[in-house]
C-alpha positions in Angstrom: 66.8 87.4 175.0 68.0 87.6 171.9 64.7 86.1 170.2 63.0 88.9 172.0 65.2 91.5 170.7 65.0 90.4 167.1 61.1 89.9 167.5 60.5 93.3 168.5 62.7 94.8 166.3 60.9 93.6 163.5 57.6 94.3 165.0 58.0 97.6 167.1 60.6 99.3 165.5 60.0 99.9 161.7 63.1 98.0 160.6 63.4 98.8 157.2 63.8 95.3 156.0 60.1 94.9 156.3 59.7 97.8 153.8 62.3 96.4 151.3 60.3 94.4 148.9 61.3 94.6 145.2 59.7 96.9 143.3 58.1 95.1 141.0 56.1 93.5 143.7 54.5 97.0 144.7 53.1 97.6 141.3 50.5 96.4 139.0 46.9 96.1 139.4 46.6 96.5 143.4 49.0 99.9 143.0 46.4 102.2 143.6 43.7 99.9 145.1 44.0 101.3 148.8 43.9 104.8 147.1 40.8 103.8 145.4 39.0 102.3 148.4 39.8 105.6 150.2 38.1 107.8 147.8 35.0 106.1 148.3 34.3 107.9 151.5 33.1 111.4 151.8 36.0 113.0 153.6 38.8 111.2 152.1 37.5 112.0 148.7 37.1 115.5 149.5 40.7 115.6 150.6 42.2 114.1 147.5 39.9 116.6 145.3 41.2 119.6 147.3 44.7 118.7 148.3 46.4 116.1 146.3 47.3 118.9 143.6 48.4 121.2 145.7 50.7 118.5 147.6 52.0 117.5 144.2 53.0 121.2 143.3 54.6 121.6 146.9 56.7 118.2 146.6 57.8 119.8 142.9 59.2 123.1 144.4 61.2 121.1 146.9 62.7 118.8 144.2 60.9 115.6 145.5 59.5 113.1 143.7 55.7 112.6 143.9 54.3 110.8 145.5 56.7 109.6 148.2 57.2 105.8 148.7 58.4 105.8 152.0 57.3 108.6 154.9 58.4 108.8 158.3 56.5 111.0 161.2 57.9 112.5 164.1 55.9 114.5 166.8 57.6 117.1 169.7 55.0 117.5 172.3 56.4 120.4 173.8 57.3 122.2 170.8 53.9 121.3 169.4 55.2 120.5 165.9 55.1 117.2 163.8 57.2 116.8 160.9 56.8 114.8 157.7 60.2 113.1 156.0 60.3 111.5 152.7 62.2 109.4 150.2 62.0 107.3 147.2 64.3 104.5 147.5 64.9 102.5 150.6 68.6 103.4 151.1 68.0 107.3 150.5 68.3 109.4 153.3 65.1 110.8 154.4 64.2 114.9 153.4 62.1 117.1 155.3 59.1 117.7 153.8 56.7 119.7 155.8 56.4 120.6 159.5 53.0 120.9 160.8 51.7 122.5 164.1 50.0 120.4 166.5 47.3 122.4 167.6 46.3 121.2 171.2 48.2 119.1 174.0 46.9 116.8 176.8 48.7 116.0 179.7 52.4 116.6 180.4 55.7 115.4 179.2 56.6 111.8 179.9 55.1 108.6 178.5 51.5 107.3 178.8 51.3 104.8 181.5 47.3 104.0 181.9 43.9 104.9 180.6 42.5 108.3 181.4 45.8 110.1 182.0 45.3 112.1 179.1 48.7 111.5 178.2 50.0 111.7 174.5 52.3 108.7 174.4 56.2 108.8 173.6 58.3 106.6 172.2 58.4 104.4 168.6 55.1 103.5 167.1 53.6 103.1 163.5 50.6 103.9 162.0 48.2 100.7 162.3 44.8 102.3 161.3 43.5 104.9 158.6 39.8 105.8 159.7 38.1 107.7 156.8 34.9 107.9 158.9 36.6 109.5 162.0 34.5 111.8 164.2 37.5 114.0 163.8 37.2 114.6 160.0 40.0 112.1 159.4 42.4 110.2 161.8 45.6 107.8 161.6 45.6 105.2 164.4 48.9 104.7 166.1 49.8 101.0 167.9 49.7 102.3 171.1 50.1 100.3 173.3 53.4 99.1 171.8 55.4 96.2 173.3 57.3 98.6 175.7 54.3 100.1 176.9 52.7 96.7 177.6 55.2 95.7 179.9 55.5 99.4 181.7 52.4 100.4 182.0 49.3 99.4 183.9 48.6 95.9 183.2 44.6 96.1 183.5 44.1 99.6 181.7 47.2 100.5 179.7 44.7 103.0 177.7 44.3 102.8 174.2 42.9 104.5 170.7 45.5 107.2 169.8 45.1 108.8 166.8 46.9 111.9 164.5 43.6 113.4 163.5 41.5 116.5 162.6 39.9 118.9 164.8 41.5 120.5 167.5 40.7 119.0 170.8 42.3 115.8 172.6 42.6 114.1 175.4 45.6 112.4 174.4 45.7 112.2 170.6 47.7 114.5 168.2 45.4 116.8 166.7 46.2 119.0 163.7 43.0 120.6 162.2 41.1 119.3 159.4 43.2 121.1 156.7 46.2 119.7 158.0 45.2 116.3 158.5 43.8 116.0 155.1 47.4 116.4 153.8 49.2 113.7 156.0 46.3 111.4 155.5 47.1 111.7 151.8 50.6 111.3 151.9 50.2 108.2 154.7 47.6 106.6 152.0 50.1 107.0 149.0 52.8 105.7 151.2 50.5 102.3 152.0 49.5 102.2 148.2 53.5 102.2 147.5 53.8 99.2 149.8 54.8 101.0 153.0 52.4 98.9 155.4 54.9 100.1 158.7 54.7 104.0 158.5 56.8 104.7 161.7 55.6 107.4 164.1 58.1 108.4 166.5 57.0 110.8 169.5 59.3 112.9 171.5 58.7 115.2 174.7 60.7 118.2 173.2 63.2 118.7 170.3 66.1 117.9 171.7 68.4 120.8 169.5 66.0 123.7 170.8 67.8 124.7 174.3 64.6 126.1 175.6 62.6 123.0 175.2 65.8 120.8 176.7 65.9 123.2 179.8 62.0 122.5 180.6 62.5 118.9 180.2 65.8 119.0 182.5 63.8 120.9 185.0 60.9 118.5 185.2 63.1 115.3 185.2 65.6 116.4 187.8 63.8 114.6 190.5 62.4 112.0 188.6 65.4 109.7 187.4 63.0 107.1 185.6 61.6 110.2 183.6 65.2 111.3 183.0 66.1 107.8 181.9 63.4 107.5 179.5 64.0 110.7 177.8 67.8 110.0 177.4 66.8 106.7 175.2 64.4 109.1 173.1 67.4 111.5 172.4 69.4 108.8 171.4 66.9 107.9 168.6 66.6 111.6 167.8 70.2 112.0 167.6 71.0 109.0 165.1 68.4 110.4 162.5 69.4 113.8 162.9 72.9 112.6 161.9 72.2 110.2 159.4 68.8 110.6 158.1 67.8 106.9 158.6 66.0 105.5 161.0 67.7 103.5 163.7 66.7 99.9 164.8 64.7 100.1 168.0 65.2 97.2 170.7 63.2 96.7 173.9 65.2 94.6 176.4 63.2 92.5 178.9 62.7 95.4 181.3 60.6 97.2 178.7 63.5 99.5 178.0 64.1 101.2 174.7 67.6 100.6 173.3 68.7 102.5 170.4 71.0 100.3 168.2 73.8 102.4 166.8 73.2 105.5 169.1 75.6 108.1 169.8 75.9 106.4 173.3 74.4 109.2 175.7 75.8 108.1 179.4 73.3 108.3 182.0 74.8 109.8 185.1 74.4 108.1 188.3 74.1 110.1 191.4 74.9 109.3 194.7 72.0 109.2 197.3 72.4 111.2 200.2 73.1 109.7 203.4 69.6 108.7 204.7 68.9 107.9 208.2 68.6 104.3 208.8 64.9 102.8 209.2 63.5 99.5 210.8 62.9 97.6 207.7 59.4 95.9 207.2 59.7 92.7 205.9 57.3 91.9 203.0 56.3 88.7 201.4 59.3 87.7 198.9 59.1 84.2 197.0 61.6 82.9 194.6 59.6 82.8 191.9 60.6 80.6 188.7 59.1 79.9 185.3 58.1 83.4 185.0 56.6 84.2 181.6 55.6 87.2 179.6 52.7 85.8 177.2 49.9 83.7 178.6 47.1 82.1 177.1 44.9 83.6 180.2 45.7 86.5 181.9 45.7 86.1 186.2 42.1 87.1 187.4 41.1 88.6 190.7 38.2 87.0 192.7 35.0 88.4 191.0 36.8 89.6 187.9 37.9 93.0 186.7 34.9 94.9 188.2 35.8 93.5 191.8 39.2 94.5 191.2 38.6 98.0 190.3 36.4 98.2 193.5 39.3 96.8 195.7 41.6 99.3 194.3 39.3 102.0 194.7 39.0 101.1 198.7 42.8 100.6 198.8 43.1 104.4 197.1 41.0 105.7 199.8 42.5 103.7 203.0 45.8 104.9 201.6 45.0 108.9 201.8 45.9 109.1 205.8 49.4 108.0 205.0 50.4 110.3 202.1 53.3 112.2 202.9 52.9 115.6 204.5 52.2 118.1 201.8 50.9 115.8 199.2 47.3 115.7 198.1 47.2 113.1 195.7 49.3 110.4 194.2 49.5 108.0 191.3 51.3 104.8 192.6 52.7 102.1 190.2 53.0 98.7 191.8 54.9 95.7 190.2 53.8 92.3 191.8 53.8 88.5 190.7 51.0 86.4 190.8 52.6 83.0 191.6 51.1 79.8 190.0 49.4 79.1 192.9 47.2 82.4 192.8 49.1 84.1 195.6 50.2 87.6 195.0 53.8 88.2 195.9 56.9 90.3 195.4 55.5 93.6 195.5 57.2 96.6 194.6 56.5 100.4 194.1 58.4 101.3 190.6 56.7 104.8 190.1 55.0 107.6 192.0 56.5 107.8 195.5 59.9 107.4 197.2 58.5 107.8 201.0 59.4 104.2 202.4 56.8 104.5 205.3 54.1 105.2 202.8 55.4 102.4 200.7 55.7 100.1 203.4 52.1 100.5 204.4 50.6 100.3 201.0 52.6 96.8 200.1 51.8 95.6 203.4 47.8 96.4 202.6 48.3 95.0 199.4 49.6 92.0 200.6 46.2 91.1 202.4 44.6 90.9 198.9 42.9 87.6 198.4 44.1 84.8 196.4 43.9 85.2 192.5 43.1 82.6 189.8 46.4 82.3 188.1 47.7 82.6 184.6 47.3 80.0 182.2 49.8 78.9 179.6 49.5 75.6 177.4 46.7 74.5 180.4 49.1 75.1 183.1 49.1 77.4 185.8 52.2 79.7 185.5 53.5 82.8 187.2 52.7 85.9 186.1 54.2 90.0 186.6 51.3 92.4 186.9 51.7 96.3 186.8 48.9 98.2 188.5 48.5 101.9 189.1 46.8 103.1 192.2 45.0 106.7 192.5 45.5 108.0 195.7 44.1 111.3 196.5 42.5 113.6 199.4 38.7 114.7 198.4 38.3 118.4 198.0 35.8 119.5 200.7 32.9 121.7 199.3 32.4 124.4 201.6 28.8 126.2 201.3 28.5 129.9 200.7 
């Protein structure tokens, strides 16, 4: 566990130790090579010629040193804003340079958990791609799915290709319009040339210091304890930065949850469950699985491969329509299970999407009938592997002729 926390803190959470290289190592012939390379492309070259001088003047007006050695990006979905924070030295506090308007939003509040859900991710990321030839003028890719997303999202289709980009359309990205993305792109390119290889991007559901935004989030999450818990973890990071103007170290536990090191310790209230009428328990397949691993050389394979599994899930979704709770037309249910080392799927558990026990029992009973898989492989040996899968269940629309 200790090694897991340390490795993920370095890779995912932008621990500034990564960036703490001596100034001498960030100077010399290679100092501006990344900038020069970007200028070989038409859009970045146009942006530098049009906006670099303006940015320098804006920095001077705010008493900031140009260019910034370190930048930090944080975005707020509900508030449709994105901030750029800058600093010159590693131990300096960050200072706010500018707030940009995000011009479009897809999905709703909450993390991205599967391909095609149109959700903008929420959590802690970094820029992993500069795309000077983007279809949306310019774009900066972020490393979704990160280590937490890979543990909590759909195992087969978590989604990918999340960008901060120009234009004003989105299916899960952060669009700024062309006039704004060129400024952000220039700032990020300079920081990378200065040696900041991991430019942090924190995406929050709301501004936690705006009462109207917090009220909206609280209302949305009041019946969703998982969303509430997730939002509180992000709030810990928001509060830490607002107090110290430094980035907290973000760890990830073995369940995929974010842990903010040095947070202001929000306590998540535990609400007592209402007394429920006892029902006859349905016995499901349970095994005592040992040797469960996170990383494998080969993932488990459903008979017939990915296309066959997608077809199975589509059929399962149709079969489950009649079991939807009264008044529910559609549900996206996230199921966790283990493909054991003999290929038998076991230990099914619904982790999100429905609390109706009869519905859950029926779904698990059906999934327990799926055929035996080809098990995961690690070091040429079969090993048990946990899977997370989202099943879409929806009553089809009835088309009535006019």
